[in-house]
TIKE-390113 format. One record per atom (N, C-alpha, C): y, x, z; atom name; residue in one letter; residue number from 0. Coordinates in pm, whole numbers, plus 32768, in hexadecimal, padded with zeros to 4 digits. Atoms other than C-alpha are relative to their C-alpha. Example, Ala and Ser with C-alpha at 12.3 -4.5 7.8 and 13.67 -1.06 7.14 Angstrom:
[[7F89, 8059, 8000], "N", "a", 0]
[[7E3E, 84CE, 830C], "CA", "a", 0]
[[8078, 805A, 8000], "C", "a", 0]
[[7F89, 7FAE, 7FFA], "N", "s", 1]
[[7F96, 8557, 82CA], "CA", "s", 1]
[[806D, 7FB3, 8049], "C", "s", 1]
This chain:
[[8076, 7FEA, 806B], "N", "m", 0]
[[0FBE, D829, 6951], "CA", "m", 0]
[[7F92, 7FDE, 8029], "C", "m", 0]
[[806B, 8027, 7FB0], "N", "k", 1]
[[0E9E, D811, 6A3D], "CA", "k", 1]
[[7FD3, 7F7B, 7FEF], "C", "k", 1]
[[804D, 804E, 7FDA], "N", "n", 2]
[[0EB3, D6C7, 6A41], "CA", "n", 2]
[[8007, 7F9C, 7FA6], "C", "n", 2]
[[7FD9, 8082, 8095], "N", "k", 3]
[[0F02, D64D, 68E3], "CA", "k", 3]
[[7F4F, 804D, 7FC4], "C", "k", 3]
[[8069, 7FB3, 8034], "N", "i", 4]
[[0DA3, D743, 68AA], "CA", "i", 4]
[[7FB1, 7F88, 803C], "C", "i", 4]
[[8075, 8048, 7F8F], "N", "g", 5]
[[0D10, D65F, 69D0], "CA", "g", 5]
[[800D, 7F72, 7FBF], "C", "g", 5]
[[7FF8, 807E, 8043], "N", "l", 6]
[[0D96, D508, 690B], "CA", "l", 6]
[[7FA6, 8007, 7FAD], "C", "l", 6]
[[8042, 7FF8, 8094], "N", "f", 7]
[[0CF2, D582, 67E1], "CA", "f", 7]
[[7F85, 8016, 8013], "C", "f", 7]
[[805A, 8023, 800B], "N", "l", 8]
[[0BC0, D5B0, 685F], "CA", "l", 8]
[[7FB8, 7F91, 804E], "C", "l", 8]
[[8015, 80BC, 7FD6], "N", "f", 9]
[[0BBC, D46B, 691C], "CA", "f", 9]
[[7FC1, 7FB8, 7F6B], "C", "f", 9]
[[8007, 8051, 8057], "N", "a", 10]
[[0BFB, D3BB, 680D], "CA", "a", 10]
[[7F96, 802C, 7F85], "C", "a", 10]
[[8089, 7FCF, 805A], "N", "l", 11]
[[0AC7, D471, 672F], "CA", "l", 11]
[[7F8E, 7FEE, 801F], "C", "l", 11]
[[806F, 8053, 7FD9], "N", "g", 12]
[[09E7, D420, 682E], "CA", "g", 12]
[[8009, 7F65, 8016], "C", "g", 12]
[[7FF3, 80A8, 7FDF], "N", "l", 13]
[[0A52, D2B5, 685D], "CA", "l", 13]
[[7FD9, 7FC4, 7F73], "C", "l", 13]
[[7FE7, 8047, 8097], "N", "s", 14]
[[0A51, D28C, 66D5], "CA", "s", 14]
[[7F38, 8010, 7FF3], "C", "s", 14]
[[80AD, 7FF6, 7FFE], "N", "a", 15]
[[08D4, D323, 66CC], "CA", "a", 15]
[[7F91, 7FB8, 8051], "C", "a", 15]
[[8059, 802E, 7FDD], "N", "s", 16]
[[0875, D257, 67B8], "CA", "s", 16]
[[7FE7, 7F84, 7FD8], "C", "s", 16]
[[7FC2, 808D, 8038], "N", "y", 17]
[[08E7, D119, 672D], "CA", "y", 17]
[[7F9D, 7FE1, 7F7B], "C", "y", 17]
[[8056, 7F9F, 806F], "N", "a", 18]
[[0841, D1D5, 65EC], "CA", "a", 18]
[[7F89, 7FAC, 8012], "C", "a", 18]
[[8099, 8028, 7FED], "N", "y", 19]
[[06FB, D1C3, 667E], "CA", "y", 19]
[[7FBF, 7F92, 8050], "C", "y", 19]
[[806A, 8074, 7FE2], "N", "a", 20]
[[06C3, D096, 6719], "CA", "a", 20]
[[8060, 7F61, 7F77], "C", "a", 20]
[[7FB0, 8043, 8065], "N", "g", 21]
[[0799, CFD1, 65EA], "CA", "g", 21]
[[7FBD, 7F8F, 7FD6], "C", "g", 21]
[[801B, 8067, 804D], "N", "d", 22]
[[069E, CF19, 654E], "CA", "d", 22]
[[7FDA, 7F5E, 807D], "C", "d", 22]
[[7FF6, 806C, 7F91], "N", "d", 23]
[[0632, CE50, 66A1], "CA", "d", 23]
[[8089, 7FC6, 8031], "C", "d", 23]
[[7F85, 804F, 7FCC], "N", "y", 24]
[[0780, CE34, 6704], "CA", "y", 24]
[[8066, 7FBC, 7FA2], "C", "y", 24]
[[7F9A, 8087, 8049], "N", "i", 25]
[[07F1, CD7B, 65E6], "CA", "i", 25]
[[7F96, 7F99, 800A], "C", "i", 25]
[[8047, 806D, 8008], "N", "a", 26]
[[06CB, CC9B, 660A], "CA", "a", 26]
[[801C, 7FB6, 806E], "C", "a", 26]
[[7FF9, 8030, 7F96], "N", "c", 27]
[[0714, CC43, 672D], "CA", "c", 27]
[[808C, 7FA2, 800F], "C", "c", 27]
[[7FA7, 8079, 8008], "N", "f", 28]
[[086E, CBC9, 66CB], "CA", "f", 28]
[[8000, 7FB6, 7FA5], "C", "f", 28]
[[8038, 8084, 808D], "N", "e", 29]
[[07D1, CB25, 659C], "CA", "e", 29]
[[7FDC, 7F80, 8052], "C", "e", 29]
[[8045, 8086, 7FB5], "N", "s", 30]
[[06F0, CA64, 66B1], "CA", "s", 30]
[[808D, 7FAE, 8031], "C", "s", 30]
[[7F9B, 8041, 7FB8], "N", "c", 31]
[[0836, C9FA, 676C], "CA", "c", 31]
[[8058, 7F8B, 7FA1], "C", "c", 31]
[[7FC3, 8040, 807E], "N", "f", 32]
[[08DF, C98B, 660E], "CA", "f", 32]
[[7F8D, 7F88, 7FC1], "C", "f", 32]
[[8051, 805B, 802E], "N", "a", 33]
[[077C, C8D1, 65A5], "CA", "a", 33]
[[7FFC, 7F85, 807C], "C", "a", 33]
[[7FDC, 8082, 7F9E], "N", "r", 34]
[[0782, C7EE, 670A], "CA", "r", 34]
[[8070, 7FDC, 7FFC], "C", "r", 34]
[[7F5C, 8029, 7FC9], "N", "y", 35]
[[08FC, C7D0, 66F4], "CA", "y", 35]
[[7FF8, 7F64, 7F9B], "C", "y", 35]
[[800D, 8041, 8086], "N", "d", 36]
[[089B, C730, 657D], "CA", "d", 36]
[[7FA8, 7F6E, 8057], "C", "d", 36]
[[806A, 80A7, 7FE1], "N", "a", 37]
[[0760, C641, 6615], "CA", "a", 37]
[[805D, 7FC8, 806A], "C", "a", 37]
[[7FCD, 8035, 7F97], "N", "c", 38]
[[0842, C5F6, 6744], "CA", "c", 38]
[[8054, 7F92, 7FCB], "C", "c", 38]
[[7F89, 8039, 8052], "N", "v", 39]
[[0961, C54C, 6669], "CA", "v", 39]
[[7F93, 7F84, 7FD2], "C", "v", 39]
[[806C, 8064, 805D], "N", "a", 40]
[[0823, C4B4, 6578], "CA", "a", 40]
[[7FE3, 7FB7, 8059], "C", "a", 40]
[[807C, 8054, 7F5E], "N", "g", 41]
[[0784, C42E, 66E5], "CA", "g", 41]
[[8070, 7F90, 8020], "C", "g", 41]
[[7F93, 8090, 7FCC], "N", "g", 42]
[[08E3, C323, 66FE], "CA", "g", 42]
[[8045, 8033, 8050], "C", "g", 42]
[[7FCF, 7FD3, 7F78], "N", "y", 43]
[[0952, C41A, 6818], "CA", "y", 43]
[[80A6, 8007, 7FB8], "C", "y", 43]
[[7F6E, 7FD7, 8019], "N", "g", 44]
[[0AEC, C453, 6804], "CA", "g", 44]
[[801C, 809C, 7FF8], "C", "g", 44]
[[7FDD, 7F96, 8037], "N", "e", 45]
[[0B8D, C582, 6782], "CA", "e", 45]
[[8000, 8072, 8086], "C", "e", 45]
[[7FB9, 7FAE, 7F4A], "N", "n", 46]
[[0C39, C5D5, 6922], "CA", "n", 46]
[[7F66, 8044, 8014], "C", "n", 46]
[[8092, 800A, 7F66], "N", "f", 47]
[[0AA3, C5C3, 69AF], "CA", "f", 47]
[[7FC1, 805E, 7F8B], "C", "f", 47]
[[804A, 7F78, 8078], "N", "c", 48]
[[0A33, C6A8, 685A], "CA", "c", 48]
[[801A, 8066, 8020], "C", "c", 48]
[[7F93, 7F66, 7FE6], "N", "g", 49]
[[0B36, C78B, 687D], "CA", "g", 49]
[[7FDC, 803D, 8073], "C", "g", 49]
[[7FFD, 7FDE, 7F62], "N", "y", 50]
[[0B29, C7AB, 69F2], "CA", "y", 50]
[[7F84, 807A, 800F], "C", "y", 50]
[[808C, 7FB6, 7FF7], "N", "h", 51]
[[09A3, C82A, 69BB], "CA", "h", 51]
[[7FF6, 8053, 7FBE], "C", "h", 51]
[[7FD8, 7FB6, 8064], "N", "q", 52]
[[09E9, C8DD, 6896], "CA", "q", 52]
[[8045, 8090, 803D], "C", "q", 52]
[[7FCB, 7FAE, 7FA4], "N", "s", 53]
[[0AC6, C9B6, 696B], "CA", "s", 53]
[[7FE8, 802B, 8038], "C", "s", 53]
[[8054, 7FB4, 7FA0], "N", "r", 54]
[[09E0, C9EA, 6A73], "CA", "r", 54]
[[7FA6, 8071, 7F9A], "C", "r", 54]
[[8070, 7FB4, 7FE8], "N", "c", 55]
[[08CC, CA63, 69AF], "CA", "c", 55]
[[8033, 806C, 7F83], "C", "c", 55]
[[7FD3, 7F8A, 8042], "N", "l", 56]
[[09BE, CB4B, 68B1], "CA", "l", 56]
[[8040, 807A, 80A4], "C", "l", 56]
[[7FFA, 7FB5, 7F9A], "N", "a", 57]
[[0A19, CBC2, 6A19], "CA", "a", 57]
[[7F9F, 8062, 8039], "C", "a", 57]
[[8059, 7FC0, 7FDC], "N", "m", 58]
[[08D2, CC14, 6A7C], "CA", "m", 58]
[[7FAC, 8054, 7F8C], "C", "m", 58]
[[804E, 7F81, 806E], "N", "c", 59]
[[085F, CCC9, 6925], "CA", "c", 59]
[[808F, 8085, 7FFC], "C", "c", 59]
[[7F9D, 7F91, 7FCD], "N", "d", 60]
[[09A9, CD90, 698B], "CA", "d", 60]
[[7FDB, 804F, 808F], "C", "d", 60]
[[8008, 7FB2, 7F89], "N", "g", 61]
[[090F, CE00, 6AF4], "CA", "g", 61]
[[7F84, 8040, 7FCA], "C", "g", 61]
[[8083, 7FEB, 8018], "N", "w", 62]
[[07AA, CE28, 6A30], "CA", "w", 62]
[[7FFC, 8094, 7FF4], "C", "w", 62]
[[8036, 7F70, 800F], "N", "d", 63]
[[0714, CF97, 6A6B], "CA", "d", 63]
[[7FA8, 803A, 7F78], "C", "d", 63]
[[8044, 7FE0, 8045], "N", "g", 64]
[[0646, CF80, 696C], "CA", "g", 64]
[[7F50, 7FED, 8034], "C", "g", 64]
[[807C, 801C, 7FAC], "N", "n", 65]
[[0500, CF55, 6A22], "CA", "n", 65]
[[7FBF, 7F8B, 8007], "C", "n", 65]
[[802B, 805D, 7FE6], "N", "g", 66]
[[0415, CE45, 6A37], "CA", "g", 66]
[[802E, 7F7A, 7FAF], "C", "g", 66]
[[7FEC, 8091, 804F], "N", "d", 67]
[[0457, CCD6, 69A0], "CA", "d", 67]
[[8096, 7FEF, 8014], "C", "d", 67]
[[7F6A, 8022, 8009], "N", "i", 68]
[[059E, CC5F, 692C], "CA", "i", 68]
[[802B, 7F99, 8042], "C", "i", 68]
[[7FEE, 8078, 7FAB], "N", "p", 69]
[[064B, CB7B, 6A22], "CA", "p", 69]
[[7FF8, 7F88, 7FA1], "C", "p", 69]
């Protein structure tokens, strides 16, 4: 029973942290998609642009909400 309560509290805290940083967190992902579109429009291949988009999205996932968006 303690494990279930602990998991519930962990999930509650995690969702609250995402809600707090929601707008900036979403803006980070939106900037990655905009960069991808600009990359493809610039004549680069989808593999090249997709690779850089994946790196950008991974940085957003690791972004702690402080400082500039990577």
